[in-house]
C-alpha positions as CSV (number, residue, x, y, z in Angstrom):
1,M,35.9,-6.8,-20.8
2,K,36.3,-3.4,-22.4
3,I,35.6,-1.5,-19.3
4,L,38.1,-3.2,-17.1
5,A,40.6,-3.0,-19.9
6,A,40.0,0.9,-19.9
7,I,40.5,1.1,-16.2
8,F,43.7,-0.9,-16.4
9,A,44.9,1.4,-19.2
10,V,44.2,4.5,-16.8
11,V,46.1,2.6,-14.1
12,L,49.0,2.0,-16.4
13,S,49.1,5.4,-17.7
14,A,49.0,6.7,-14.1
15,S,51.8,4.3,-13.3
16,A,53.9,5.7,-16.1
17,A,53.4,9.1,-14.6
18,F,54.4,7.7,-11.2
19,T,57.4,6.2,-12.8
20,Q,58.6,9.6,-14.0
21,N,57.8,11.5,-10.8
22,S,59.7,8.7,-8.7
23,T,62.7,9.2,-11.0
24,A,62.5,12.8,-10.5
25,T,62.2,12.7,-6.7
26,G,64.9,9.8,-6.3
27,T,62.2,7.3,-5.1
28,K,61.6,4.1,-6.7
29,L,58.1,2.6,-6.9
30,T,57.6,-0.9,-8.1
31,P,55.1,-1.6,-10.7
32,A,52.5,-2.8,-8.2
33,E,53.1,0.2,-5.9
34,Q,52.6,2.4,-8.9
35,S,49.3,0.8,-9.7
36,I,48.1,0.8,-6.1
37,A,48.9,4.6,-6.0
38,A,47.1,5.2,-9.3
39,A,44.0,3.2,-8.2
40,N,43.8,5.1,-4.9
41,R,43.8,8.3,-6.9
42,L,40.8,7.1,-8.9
43,I,39.0,6.2,-5.7
44,E,39.7,9.6,-4.3
45,K,38.3,11.2,-7.5
46,N,35.1,8.8,-7.4
47,P,34.6,6.8,-4.2
48,K,31.5,5.0,-6.0
49,D,33.7,3.6,-8.8
50,Y,33.6,0.0,-8.3
51,E,36.2,-0.8,-11.0
52,A,38.7,1.4,-9.3
53,Y,38.5,-0.9,-6.2
54,N,38.8,-3.8,-8.6
55,A,42.0,-2.2,-10.0
56,L,43.3,-1.7,-6.4
57,A,42.5,-5.4,-5.5
58,L,44.4,-6.5,-8.5
59,A,47.4,-4.2,-7.9
60,L,47.4,-5.4,-4.3
61,S,47.6,-9.1,-5.4
62,R,50.6,-8.2,-7.6
63,R,52.3,-6.5,-4.6
64,A,51.7,-9.8,-2.8
65,R,53.9,-11.5,-5.4
66,E,56.5,-8.8,-5.3
67,T,56.9,-9.1,-1.5
68,S,55.6,-12.5,-0.8
69,D,53.7,-10.8,1.9
70,P,50.1,-12.4,2.2
71,N,48.7,-9.4,4.1
72,F,48.4,-7.8,0.6
73,Y,45.8,-10.6,-0.2
74,V,43.8,-9.5,2.8
75,Q,43.9,-6.0,1.7
76,G,42.9,-7.0,-1.8
77,E,39.9,-8.8,-0.4
78,A,38.9,-5.7,1.5
79,A,39.1,-3.6,-1.7
80,L,36.9,-6.2,-3.5
81,Q,34.4,-6.0,-0.7
82,K,34.0,-2.3,-1.4
83,S,33.5,-3.2,-5.1
84,F,30.7,-5.7,-4.4
85,E,29.1,-3.2,-2.0
86,I,28.7,-0.8,-4.9
87,A,28.2,-3.4,-7.7
88,P,27.1,-6.8,-6.3
89,E,28.4,-9.9,-8.3
90,N,30.2,-7.7,-10.8
91,F,32.1,-10.1,-13.2
92,D,35.4,-8.4,-13.1
93,G,35.4,-8.3,-9.2
94,K,34.5,-12.0,-9.1
95,R,37.4,-12.7,-11.5
96,I,39.9,-10.9,-9.3
97,Q,38.5,-12.8,-6.3
98,V,39.5,-16.0,-8.0
99,W,43.0,-14.8,-8.5
100,L,43.1,-13.9,-4.8
101,L,41.9,-17.5,-3.8
102,L,44.7,-18.8,-5.8
103,G,47.2,-16.5,-4.2
104,K,46.0,-17.8,-0.8
105,H,46.4,-21.4,-2.0
106,E,42.6,-22.1,-1.6
107,F,42.8,-24.2,-4.9
108,A,39.5,-26.1,-4.6
109,A,37.5,-23.0,-3.8
110,A,39.3,-21.1,-6.7
111,L,38.4,-24.0,-9.1
112,E,34.7,-23.9,-8.3
113,E,34.5,-20.2,-8.5
114,A,36.4,-20.3,-12.0
115,K,33.9,-23.0,-13.2
116,K,31.0,-20.7,-12.4
117,L,32.7,-17.7,-14.2
118,N,33.4,-19.9,-17.1
119,K,29.7,-20.8,-17.5
120,K,28.9,-17.0,-17.5
121,M,31.6,-16.0,-19.9
122,P,32.8,-19.0,-21.9
123,D,35.2,-16.9,-24.0
124,D,37.1,-15.1,-21.1
125,V,40.7,-16.0,-21.5
126,M,41.9,-15.3,-18.0
127,V,39.1,-17.5,-16.5
128,Y,40.8,-20.3,-18.5
129,G,44.0,-19.3,-17.0
130,F,42.6,-19.6,-13.4
131,L,41.1,-23.0,-14.4
132,T,44.6,-24.0,-15.5
133,D,46.2,-22.9,-12.3
134,A,43.7,-24.4,-10.0
135,N,43.7,-27.8,-11.8
136,V,47.5,-28.0,-11.9
137,E,47.8,-27.4,-8.1
138,L,45.1,-30.0,-7.5
139,G,46.8,-32.4,-9.7
140,N,44.0,-32.5,-12.4
141,Y,46.4,-32.4,-15.3
142,V,44.1,-33.4,-18.1
143,D,41.7,-30.6,-17.1
144,A,44.7,-28.2,-16.8
145,E,45.9,-28.9,-20.3
146,S,42.4,-28.5,-21.7
147,A,41.9,-25.1,-20.2
148,A,45.5,-24.0,-21.2
149,N,44.7,-25.1,-24.8
150,W,41.6,-22.9,-24.7
151,M,43.8,-20.0,-23.6
152,L,46.0,-20.7,-26.5
153,K,43.2,-20.8,-29.0
154,L,41.7,-17.5,-27.7
155,R,44.8,-15.4,-27.3
156,P,47.8,-17.6,-28.5
157,A,50.6,-15.1,-28.1
158,T,49.7,-13.5,-24.6
159,Q,52.1,-13.9,-21.7
160,P,49.5,-15.5,-19.5
161,A,48.7,-18.2,-22.0
162,V,52.4,-18.9,-23.0
163,T,53.7,-19.1,-19.3
164,R,51.0,-21.6,-18.4
165,A,51.7,-23.7,-21.4
166,A,55.3,-23.6,-20.4
167,Y,54.6,-24.8,-16.8
168,L,52.6,-27.7,-18.2
169,R,55.4,-28.6,-20.5
170,E,57.7,-28.8,-17.6
171,L,55.3,-31.0,-15.7
172,F,55.1,-33.3,-18.7
173,G,58.8,-33.6,-19.0
174,D,59.6,-31.1,-21.9
175,T,62.1,-28.8,-20.3
176,D,63.4,-27.6,-23.6
177,G,59.9,-26.6,-24.8
178,A,59.1,-24.9,-21.5
179,L,62.3,-22.9,-21.7
180,E,61.4,-21.8,-25.3
181,L,58.0,-20.6,-24.1
182,M,59.3,-18.8,-21.1
183,S,61.9,-17.1,-23.3
184,M,59.2,-16.0,-25.7
185,A,57.3,-14.6,-22.9
186,F,60.3,-12.6,-21.6
187,Q,61.0,-11.1,-25.0
188,S,57.6,-9.7,-25.3
189,N,57.5,-8.4,-21.7
190,P,57.3,-4.6,-21.6
191,P,60.5,-3.1,-20.0
192,S,58.5,-1.1,-17.5
193,Q,57.0,-4.4,-15.9
194,V,60.3,-5.2,-14.1
195,E,58.8,-7.6,-11.6
196,D,57.1,-9.7,-14.5
197,G,60.5,-9.8,-16.2
198,A,62.4,-10.8,-13.1
199,W,59.8,-13.5,-12.5
200,L,60.2,-14.8,-16.0
201,L,64.0,-14.8,-15.8
202,T,63.7,-16.7,-12.4
203,Q,61.5,-19.4,-14.1
204,M,63.9,-19.7,-16.9
205,A,66.6,-20.1,-14.4
206,H,64.6,-22.7,-12.5
207,L,64.3,-24.7,-15.6
208,N,67.9,-24.5,-16.4
209,L,68.9,-25.5,-12.9
210,A,66.5,-28.4,-12.9
211,V,68.5,-30.0,-15.9
212,G,72.0,-29.1,-14.5
213,N,72.6,-25.9,-16.4
214,A,73.9,-23.9,-13.3
215,D,76.1,-21.3,-15.2
216,I,73.2,-20.3,-17.4
217,A,70.8,-20.2,-14.5
218,E,73.2,-18.0,-12.5
219,K,73.4,-15.5,-15.3
220,Q,69.7,-15.4,-15.6
221,L,69.3,-14.9,-11.9
222,Q,71.8,-12.2,-11.7
223,Q,70.0,-10.3,-14.5
224,A,66.7,-10.8,-12.5
225,L,68.2,-9.3,-9.4
226,A,69.7,-6.3,-11.3
227,M,66.1,-5.8,-12.8
228,F,64.4,-6.2,-9.4
229,P,66.9,-6.0,-6.5
230,G,66.4,-8.2,-3.5
231,Y,63.7,-10.2,-5.4
232,H,62.9,-13.1,-3.1
233,Y,62.3,-15.7,-5.8
234,A,65.5,-15.0,-7.5
235,L,67.5,-15.2,-4.2
236,G,66.1,-18.6,-3.4
237,N,67.1,-20.0,-6.9
238,L,70.4,-18.4,-6.8
239,A,71.0,-20.1,-3.5
240,K,70.2,-23.5,-5.2
241,V,72.9,-22.6,-7.8
242,R,75.3,-22.2,-4.9
243,I,74.3,-25.5,-3.3
244,Q,74.8,-27.1,-6.8
245,Q,78.2,-25.5,-6.9
246,K,78.9,-26.7,-3.3
247,R,79.3,-23.0,-2.2
248,Y,77.2,-23.5,0.8
249,P,78.2,-20.5,2.9
250,E,77.1,-18.3,0.1
251,A,73.8,-20.3,-0.2
252,V,73.2,-19.6,3.5
253,E,73.7,-15.9,3.1
254,L,71.4,-15.7,0.1
255,L,68.7,-17.8,2.1
256,K,69.0,-15.6,5.2
257,Q,68.4,-12.6,2.9
258,R,65.4,-14.3,1.4
259,Y,64.1,-15.2,4.8
260,E,64.4,-11.7,6.1
261,A,62.4,-10.4,3.0
262,A,59.8,-13.3,3.1
263,P,59.8,-15.0,6.5
264,H,57.7,-18.0,5.6
265,A,58.2,-21.5,7.2
266,E,59.2,-23.0,3.8
267,N,62.0,-20.5,3.4
268,L,63.2,-21.2,6.8
269,Y,63.4,-24.9,6.1
270,E,65.6,-24.3,3.1
271,L,67.8,-22.1,5.1
272,A,68.1,-24.9,7.8
273,V,69.1,-27.4,5.2
274,A,71.7,-25.0,3.8
275,L,73.1,-24.4,7.3
276,Q,73.4,-28.4,7.7
277,L,75.3,-28.6,4.4
278,A,77.5,-25.8,5.5
279,G,78.4,-27.8,8.5
280,R,76.8,-25.4,10.9
281,T,75.1,-28.1,12.9
282,D,73.9,-26.3,15.9
283,D,72.6,-23.3,13.8
284,A,70.8,-25.9,11.5
285,R,69.2,-27.6,14.6
286,K,68.0,-24.3,15.9
287,A,66.6,-23.3,12.4
288,F,64.9,-26.7,12.1
289,G,63.4,-26.4,15.5
290,E,61.9,-22.8,14.6
291,F,60.8,-24.2,11.3
292,E,58.9,-27.1,13.0
293,Q,57.0,-24.8,15.3
294,K,56.2,-22.3,12.6
295,S,55.1,-24.9,10.3
296,L,52.9,-26.7,12.7
297,K,50.9,-23.5,13.4
298,E,49.8,-23.5,9.7
299,T,49.5,-27.1,8.9
300,D,45.7,-27.0,8.8
301,R,45.6,-23.9,6.6
302,A,45.4,-23.8,2.9
303,D,48.7,-21.9,2.5
304,N,51.0,-24.2,4.4
305,S,54.5,-25.7,4.4
306,N,53.3,-29.4,4.7
307,H,55.6,-30.6,2.0
308,E,58.7,-29.3,3.8
309,L,57.3,-30.5,7.1
310,T,56.8,-34.0,5.7
311,F,60.5,-34.2,4.5
312,Y,61.8,-32.7,7.7
313,Y,60.2,-35.5,9.8
314,A,61.3,-38.0,7.3
315,D,64.9,-37.0,6.6
316,Y,66.1,-34.9,9.5
317,R,63.9,-35.5,12.7
318,N,63.7,-39.3,12.2
319,S,60.0,-39.3,12.9
320,P,58.4,-41.3,10.1
321,D,55.0,-41.6,11.8
322,K,54.8,-37.7,12.0
323,A,55.9,-37.6,8.4
324,L,53.1,-39.8,7.1
325,Q,50.4,-37.9,9.3
326,V,51.3,-34.6,7.6
327,A,51.6,-36.2,4.2
328,K,48.2,-37.7,4.6
329,R,46.7,-34.4,5.7
330,E,48.0,-32.7,2.4
331,V,47.1,-35.5,0.2
332,A,43.6,-35.3,1.3
333,R,43.5,-31.8,-0.2
334,R,45.3,-32.3,-3.5
335,H,47.1,-34.8,-5.7
336,D,49.7,-32.8,-7.6
337,V,53.1,-34.4,-8.3
338,H,54.8,-32.7,-5.4
339,T,52.3,-33.7,-2.9
340,L,52.2,-37.3,-4.1
341,D,56.1,-37.3,-4.1
342,S,56.2,-36.3,-0.4
343,Y,53.5,-38.8,0.5
344,A,55.3,-41.6,-1.3
345,W,58.5,-40.7,0.7
346,A,56.6,-40.8,4.0
347,L,55.1,-44.1,3.0
348,Y,58.6,-45.4,2.3
349,K,60.0,-44.1,5.6
350,N,57.1,-46.1,7.2
351,Y,58.1,-49.4,5.4
352,Q,55.0,-49.2,3.2
353,Y,56.9,-49.9,0.1
354,S,54.3,-51.2,-2.2
355,E,51.9,-48.3,-1.6
356,A,54.8,-45.9,-1.9
357,Y,55.8,-47.5,-5.3
358,N,52.2,-46.9,-6.5
359,Q,52.2,-43.3,-5.4
360,I,55.7,-42.4,-7.0
361,K,54.7,-44.2,-10.2
362,A,51.7,-41.9,-10.4
363,V,54.0,-39.1,-10.1
364,L,56.3,-40.2,-12.9
365,S,53.4,-41.0,-15.2
366,V,52.8,-37.3,-15.5
367,G,56.3,-37.0,-17.1
368,I,58.1,-34.8,-14.7
369,R,61.9,-34.9,-14.8
370,D,63.1,-34.1,-11.3
371,A,66.3,-35.5,-9.7
372,N,64.8,-35.9,-6.2
373,I,61.6,-37.6,-7.5
374,F,63.8,-40.1,-9.6
375,R,65.9,-40.7,-6.6
376,H,62.8,-41.4,-4.4
377,A,61.5,-43.8,-7.0
378,G,64.9,-45.5,-7.2
379,E,65.2,-45.9,-3.5
380,I,61.6,-47.4,-3.3
381,A,62.2,-49.7,-6.0
382,L,65.3,-51.0,-4.3
383,K,63.3,-52.1,-1.2
384,L,61.0,-54.0,-3.4
385,G,63.8,-55.9,-4.9
386,D,63.3,-54.3,-8.4
387,N,67.0,-53.5,-8.9
388,A,66.6,-52.9,-12.6
389,A,64.0,-50.3,-12.2
390,A,66.0,-48.9,-9.1
391,E,69.0,-48.3,-11.4
392,R,67.1,-46.9,-14.3
393,Y,65.5,-44.3,-11.9
394,L,68.8,-43.6,-10.1
395,Q,70.6,-43.0,-13.4
396,Q,67.9,-40.6,-14.5
397,A,68.5,-38.7,-11.3
398,A,72.3,-38.7,-11.8
399,Q,72.1,-37.6,-15.4
400,L,70.2,-34.4,-14.6
401,N,73.3,-33.2,-12.8
402,T,71.6,-31.2,-10.1
403,A,72.2,-31.0,-6.4
404,G,69.7,-33.7,-5.9
405,S,71.8,-36.0,-8.2
406,D,74.6,-36.5,-5.6
407,Q,72.6,-38.8,-3.4
408,A,71.5,-40.9,-6.3
409,R,75.1,-41.4,-7.4
410,L,75.9,-42.7,-3.8
411,T,73.1,-45.1,-4.0
412,L,74.2,-46.4,-7.4
413,T,77.7,-47.0,-6.0
414,R,76.1,-49.0,-3.2
415,L,74.0,-50.9,-5.7
416,H,77.0,-51.8,-7.7
417,L,79.2,-53.1,-4.8
418,P,80.4,-56.7,-5.1
419,G,77.8,-59.1,-3.8
420,N,74.8,-56.9,-4.7
421,A,72.6,-58.4,-7.4
422,R,72.0,-56.2,-10.4
């Protein structure tokens, strides 16, 4: 939309001015903070300018990603409400509303709203982006790929289209292709958009880490943290590098720093796991207990930590029945690979091996290459007596050479002990 593009141009122009002012005064505003301030100035000039409220809502949603603070989504919704009071049903506001729904993990609602907008404006590239996002999170990968292809047809070189294509390539098992696309997106990222740049570097590091390239991942994450200090996504991934390097105390400190910045249940779970790995059993037990209480409070919400809660009950609490209850709750909402993987593992822990195998095969049919998922498939196949398949899956897990590969190697060793059939 030309009008919204114009308002964004004003916001970006104002942001540049704020960058200069912040440099002069010694303060540092993030890109989202600059955009929030610029939008508020536009509102002060003209309180009846609905597009200024749209710009504010968009900036607040970006601030939510910068900080991992969901309260910014609530503020964004309030800004949008002002926009709709002035101009009911305005298209740009509706589009930002879908973005906010995605940010709050209300994926089914986001998909329905995005479909409505797509009918109204079938050549809007960002609506196809939202269709991609919602379908990915719900596990509708054919529809997600179709929407992403439309993005690439309409605007082939834009960062939103390229990054979504990269994520799909990762899901479909093409890590090299995903890395190439993320690198393209990073190279085209404006230097002023430091959070976007840090996010892209973190995604590249995540991809490298998934295939065992810990040294490359570490360099990318250090670059991301230099670009955007204290960035919670980069801290979490750097902790994974340290775990892969078996430098557990350093991983604990990084995860503590992340949890202080983003005190979410899933972040506390990863800290508890790192404490366990570091041999701090009492601290780990306390952190797991706090995680469980926190996670249970949000288990029925859209934005929850049910994947982590399932694995906690399955692998640490030894409560397979509770693991399955939580997994079923989440699988009723969506069927993405990570939800199905946690569901398969919960079924496995409850001795429901055949159904567990069906679920994990559905995950692997997408093409994803993940050491923990391959290991789960191997362990499940072993229980069904399919040692050939088990060995194949476990070898795939081991060959990725990530932190999740170690347990697969132990299982392979057990499989090859004298007296075990191969």
